[in-house]
C-alpha positions in Angstrom: -5.4 3.7 -19.0 -2.9 2.4 -21.4 -5.0 -0.6 -22.5 -6.8 1.3 -25.2 -3.7 2.8 -26.8 -3.9 0.3 -29.5 -1.7 0.5 -32.5 -1.6 -1.4 -35.7 0.7 -4.5 -35.8 2.6 -5.4 -38.9 4.2 -8.8 -39.4 7.6 -9.1 -41.1 8.5 -12.2 -43.2 12.0 -13.6 -43.4 13.1 -15.3 -46.6 15.6 -18.1 -46.0 17.8 -19.4 -48.8 19.9 -22.5 -48.8 23.1 -20.7 -49.9 22.6 -17.4 -48.1 20.2 -16.2 -45.4 19.1 -12.7 -45.9 16.3 -10.8 -44.1 13.6 -9.8 -46.4 11.5 -6.7 -45.6 8.4 -6.7 -47.7 6.8 -3.4 -48.6 3.9 -2.6 -46.3 0.9 -0.6 -47.6 -0.3 2.3 -45.5 -3.6 1.4 -43.9 -6.0 3.4 -41.9 -5.2 3.2 -38.2 -6.8 6.5 -37.3 -9.5 5.0 -35.1 -11.1 7.0 -32.3 -10.3 5.8 -28.7 -12.7 6.8 -25.9 -11.8 6.4 -22.2 -13.7 7.5 -19.2 -16.7 7.3 -17.0 -19.9 9.4 -16.8 -19.7 10.1 -13.0 -23.1 10.2 -11.4 -21.7 10.8 -8.0 -19.7 13.6 -6.3 -16.7 13.4 -8.5 -15.8 15.1 -11.8 -16.6 13.4 -15.2 -13.4 13.0 -17.2 -13.3 11.7 -20.7 -10.1 11.1 -22.8 -10.1 11.1 -26.6 -7.2 9.9 -28.8 -6.5 8.2 -32.1 -4.8 4.9 -32.7 -1.4 5.0 -34.4 0.8 2.3 -36.1 2.9 0.4 -33.7 6.0 1.7 -35.5 5.0 5.3 -34.7 7.3 6.7 -32.1 5.2 9.8 -31.4 3.2 8.2 -28.6 -0.4 9.2 -27.9 -2.3 11.2 -30.5 -4.9 13.2 -28.6 -8.2 14.2 -30.3 -8.3 18.0 -30.1 -11.1 20.5 -30.2 -14.0 18.0 -30.0 -17.4 18.8 -28.5 -18.6 16.4 -25.9 -22.0 16.2 -24.2 -23.4 13.9 -21.6 -27.1 13.3 -22.4 -29.7 11.8 -20.1 -32.5 9.6 -21.4 -35.0 12.5 -20.8 -32.9 14.7 -23.2 -31.1 16.9 -20.6 -27.6 17.8 -21.9 -24.4 18.4 -19.8 -21.5 19.8 -21.9 -17.9 18.9 -21.1 -15.0 21.3 -21.6 -11.6 20.5 -23.1 -9.3 20.7 -20.0 -6.1 19.9 -21.9 -5.1 18.2 -25.1 -7.5 15.3 -25.6 -9.0 15.5 -22.1 -12.5 16.7 -21.6 -14.4 17.1 -18.3 -16.8 18.9 -16.0 -17.1 19.4 -12.3 -19.6 17.1 -10.5 -22.8 17.0 -12.6 -25.1 15.9 -9.8 -26.8 13.4 -12.1 -29.8 11.3 -11.1 -28.6 7.8 -10.6 -32.0 6.4 -11.6 -31.6 7.8 -15.1 -29.6 6.3 -18.0 -27.0 8.4 -19.8 -24.9 8.4 -22.9 -21.9 10.3 -24.3 -22.2 12.3 -27.6 -19.0 13.4 -29.4 -18.6 15.7 -32.4 -15.0 15.8 -33.6 -13.3 18.9 -35.1 -13.8 17.5 -38.6 -17.6 17.1 -38.1 -17.8 13.4 -37.4 -20.5 12.4 -34.8 -20.3 9.6 -32.3 -22.6 8.4 -29.6 -22.5 5.7 -27.0 -25.5 3.6 -26.0 -27.6 4.8 -23.1 -26.2 3.0 -20.0 -27.5 2.3 -16.6 -25.8 4.1 -13.7 -24.1 1.6 -11.4 -23.6 2.8 -7.8 -20.5 1.2 -6.4 -20.7 -0.1 -2.8 -18.1 1.1 -0.3 -14.7 -0.5 -0.2 -14.7 -2.5 3.0 -10.9 -2.6 3.2 -7.6 -2.7 1.4 -5.6 -5.4 3.0 -2.1 -6.8 2.4 0.0 -9.8 3.2 3.8 -10.1 3.3 5.0 -13.2 1.5 8.5 -14.6 1.0 9.0 -12.7 -2.2 7.0 -9.5 -1.7 3.7 -7.9 -0.7 0.3 -8.9 -2.1 -2.4 -6.2 -1.9 -6.1 -7.1 -1.9 -9.4 -5.4 -2.1 -12.5 -6.4 -0.1 -16.1 -5.2 -0.6 -19.7 -6.4 -0.5 -23.2 -5.3 -1.5 -26.1 -6.6 0.6 -28.6 -5.6 -2.1 -26.6 -7.7 -4.6 -27.0 -5.0 -7.2 -23.3 -4.7 -8.0 -22.0 -8.2 -8.8 -19.5 -7.1 -11.4 -16.5 -5.0 -10.4 -13.4 -3.3 -11.8 -10.5 -1.7 -9.9 -7.8 0.8 -10.7 -5.1 2.1 -8.5 -2.5 4.9 -8.1 0.6 4.0 -6.1 3.1 6.3 -4.5 6.3 5.4 -2.7 9.1 7.3 -0.8 12.6 6.5 -1.9 16.1 8.0 -1.9 19.1 8.3 -4.2 22.1 6.1 -3.6 24.2 9.1 -2.6 23.6 12.4 -0.8 24.7 15.5 -2.7 26.0 18.2 -0.2 27.0 20.6 -3.0 25.4 22.1 -6.1 27.3 23.1 -9.2 26.3 26.7 -10.1 27.9 29.1 -12.5 29.8 30.8 -9.7 31.3 27.5 -8.3 30.4 24.6 -6.1 28.1 25.9 -3.3 26.6 24.2 -0.3 23.3 22.7 -1.3 20.2 23.9 0.7 18.7 20.6 1.7 15.3 22.2 2.3 14.9 23.9 -1.1 17.4 22.0 -3.3 16.9 18.4 -2.1 17.6 15.7 -4.6 18.1 12.9 -2.2 14.6 12.0 -1.0 11.8 11.7 -3.5 8.4 10.2 -4.2 7.6 8.0 -7.2 4.2 7.2 -8.6 2.6 4.8 -10.9 -0.9 3.9 -12.2 -2.3 0.4 -12.6 -0.8 -1.4 -15.6 -3.3 -4.2 -15.8 -7.1 -4.6 -16.0 -8.4 -5.8 -12.6 -11.8 -7.4 -12.5 -13.9 -9.4 -10.1 -17.4 -10.9 -10.0 -19.6 -12.5 -7.4 -22.1 -13.7 -10.0 -21.5 -17.4 -9.1 -21.7 -16.8 -5.4 -24.7 -16.8 -3.1 -23.8 -13.4 -1.7 -22.4 -10.3 -3.4 -19.0 -10.5 -1.6 -15.6 -9.8 -2.9 -12.9 -11.0 -0.5 -9.1 -10.9 -1.0 -9.3 -9.9 -4.7 -5.7 -9.4 -5.8 -5.0 -5.8 -6.7 -1.2 -5.5 -6.9 2.0 -7.3 -6.0 5.2 -5.6 -4.9 8.5 -7.5 -5.1 10.5 -7.7 -2.0 13.6 -6.1 -3.6 11.5 -3.2 -5.1 12.3 0.4 -4.1 8.6 0.8 -3.5 9.1 -0.9 -0.1 12.4 0.9 0.7 10.7 3.4 3.2 7.0 3.9 2.9 4.4 2.9 0.3 0.9 4.0 -0.4 -1.8 2.8 -2.7 -5.1 4.6 -3.6 -7.6 2.0 -4.9 -10.6 3.0 -7.0 -13.6 0.7 -7.3 -16.3 0.7 -10.0 -19.4 -1.4 -10.3 -20.2 -2.5 -13.9 -23.1 -3.7 -15.9 -22.8 -7.2 -17.3 -22.1 -5.8 -20.8 -19.3 -3.5 -19.5 -17.8 -6.4 -17.6 -17.8 -8.6 -20.7 -16.0 -5.8 -22.6 -13.3 -5.4 -20.0 -12.9 -9.1 -19.7 -12.4 -9.5 -23.4 -10.0 -6.6 -23.5 -8.0 -8.2 -20.6 -7.8 -11.5 -22.5 -6.7 -9.8 -25.7 -4.0 -7.7 -24.0 -2.7 -9.9 -21.2 -3.2 -13.6 -22.0 -1.4 -14.3 -25.2 1.6 -16.1 -23.9 1.0 -19.5 -25.6 -1.4 -21.4 -27.9 -3.2 -22.6 -24.7 -4.1 -19.0 -23.7 -7.3 -17.3 -24.9 -6.9 -16.2 -28.5 -7.7 -12.6 -29.6 -11.4 -11.9 -30.2 -13.3 -9.1 -31.7 -13.5 -6.2 -29.3 -16.9 -4.4 -29.6 -17.6 -1.4 -27.4 -20.8 0.6 -27.0 -19.7 3.7 -29.0 -20.5 4.1 -32.7 -20.1 6.6 -35.5 -23.7 7.9 -36.0 -23.3 8.0 -39.8 -21.0 5.0 -40.2 -21.8 2.2 -37.7 -19.2 0.0 -39.3 -16.3 2.4 -38.4 -14.2 0.8 -35.5 -14.4 2.9 -32.3 -12.4 1.7 -29.3 -13.7 2.0 -25.8 -16.7 1.5 -23.5 -18.6 4.3 -21.7 -20.1 3.4 -18.4 -22.0 5.6 -15.9 -21.9 5.4 -12.1 -20.0 6.3 -9.0 -16.5 5.6 -7.8 -15.3 4.5 -4.4 -11.8 5.2 -3.2 -9.6 4.0 -0.3 -6.0 4.7 0.5 -3.6 2.7 2.7 0.0 3.1 3.8 2.6 0.4 4.4 5.8 1.3 6.3 9.0 -0.6 6.0 8.8 -1.2 9.8 5.8 -3.5 9.1 7.7 -5.6 6.6 10.3 -8.3 6.9 13.9 -7.2 6.7 14.1 -7.2 2.9 17.1 -5.8 0.9 15.9 -3.5 -1.8 17.7 -3.3 -5.1 18.9 0.1 -6.4 18.0 0.2 -10.1 21.4 1.5 -11.2 25.0 0.4 -10.6 26.7 3.2 -8.7 30.2 4.3 -8.0 31.4 7.6 -6.5 34.5 9.0 -8.3 37.0 11.6 -7.2 37.3 14.8 -9.3 40.8 16.1 -8.4 41.6 19.8 -8.2 44.3 19.2 -10.8 41.7 17.9 -13.3 39.2 20.6 -12.3 39.7 22.7 -15.4 36.5 24.0 -16.9 38.5 25.8 -19.6 36.2 28.8 -19.5 33.0 26.9 -19.2 30.7 27.6 -16.3 31.2 25.2 -13.4 27.6 23.8 -13.6 28.1 23.0 -17.3 31.4 21.3 -16.6 30.0 19.1 -13.9 26.7 18.1 -15.5 27.6 18.0 -19.2 31.3 17.4 -19.4 31.8 15.1 -16.4 28.1 13.9 -16.2 28.3 14.1 -12.4 26.6 15.6 -9.4 29.0 16.8 -6.7 28.6 14.9 -3.5 31.2 15.9 -0.8 34.8 16.9 -0.4 37.4 14.3 -1.1 40.6 14.1 1.1 43.9 12.3 0.8 45.4 10.1 3.6 46.9 13.2 5.2 43.4 14.8 5.5 44.1 17.4 2.8 41.2 18.1 0.4 42.2 17.0 -3.1 38.9 17.6 -4.8 35.2 16.4 -4.7 33.4 13.1 -5.0 30.9 13.0 -7.8 28.4 10.5 -9.1 26.0 10.3 -12.0 22.5 11.7 -11.8 21.0 8.3 -11.7 22.9 7.7 -8.5 22.7 11.1 -6.9 19.6 12.9 -8.2 16.3 11.2 -7.3 14.3 13.8 -9.3 15.1 12.1 -12.6 12.5 9.5 -11.7 10.4 11.1 -9.0 9.4 14.4 -7.4 11.1 15.9 -4.4 7.9 17.6 -3.1 6.2 15.7 -0.3 2.6 14.8 -1.4 -0.1 16.6 0.6 -1.7 13.3 1.6 1.6 11.8 2.8 1.6 10.6 6.4 
C-alpha cells in the first residue's frame, strides 16, 4: 500500500519584483521526517500475517522507500500469548498462519534495532463475510468492476477492499531473431518469447464501503476499479483478485480520514487535511508520530477473468509510438563490437525479421525499439500459474 509512504512537503516561495522577476529559493532547515510507518494485518484466519515497516522520507528524497531493518515483532493476545514474526526480507516481517482464536483481542509489539519500543492497541478480530461476487459492466468508455457481499449477522458493517490485477498483452511487433555475440539467430519462441507478456498492478486507491445506514448489512455494486476502453488491460484477457476486509468503526474512520487526506484535495470545496491518528504508539514517547493502523481479522478473496470476446469492439492504444526501421547490410558494421551490443546499445533496436527489396533480395533486417518489440520491459513472459 503506497498510501502510507508519506514524505515531508516543503513549500517554495517566489519573490516577484517590479523590474525583474527572479525565483527565490529560501533555505529550508532540516527537520525530522524519520517517522515509523506500519502496514499490515494480524491475520486470525488461514492466511499468513505480514507486516511492513518503513520510515518516512522527505518528498525531495529520490531513494524511494526506506525499510526498517532488523526489528523484532511480536503479535500478542490479550491473555499474554506471544507469536513472534520473522524478517522475511528488508522491512517485511511475517509468519505462517498463526491459527489465532477469533474471540480474542490482539496487538502488535515492535522493538526497532535502535531499541525503541512501539505497541498498537488491542484490537477486536473482525471475521470478513464471503465475497458474494465480483461483477462488471461494460460502459461506453470502459469496464466498471464491482464487489458484492452481505452479512446476515450484521457484524461486519464496515469494509475495505484491495485488489491485484493481471492482464495479458503483446508487444507491437514480433521479434523472430535474437542478437547474440555470434550473430543474429532465430529466436526460440518457447524459451525466448518477448512478444506475449502479463502485466500486473495493485490497487492505487483506498476502497471503502459501509452498510451502517442500511437496514441490512448488504454491500451491492460497490465500485472497485475502472478500466478505460483503450487500455492494454482489455487487449486480450484481464483478471482481478479482490481482497475483502471487515473493519472496526475506529479502523474505518482511520482509513476514511486517510482517503480524504490523500485523494480529495482537488479544490477548496474538497475535504481539507486533518490530523491522522492511528492506533500505534511509542511506548516511551506517546507524542512521537507513528503512521499506520493495525487491525486483526480474516481476509476473503475472489478472482474473476474478463476476456476481450466478452467486451465491445474497442480499440486499445499502444503506449508507445512505434516504427520498424530497416538496418541495411551495408550499414551493418559492428566495428569489432559483438552483434548483440551493436543492436541493443548502438542501434537501440531489437531485430524483427528479414528486410527485402522490390526484387525479393534480402537487404538487411527490420528492427524496432525495445518499447515496441520487447514486452518484458513492462511485464513478465512467464504465464501465471492461475491463468486460464
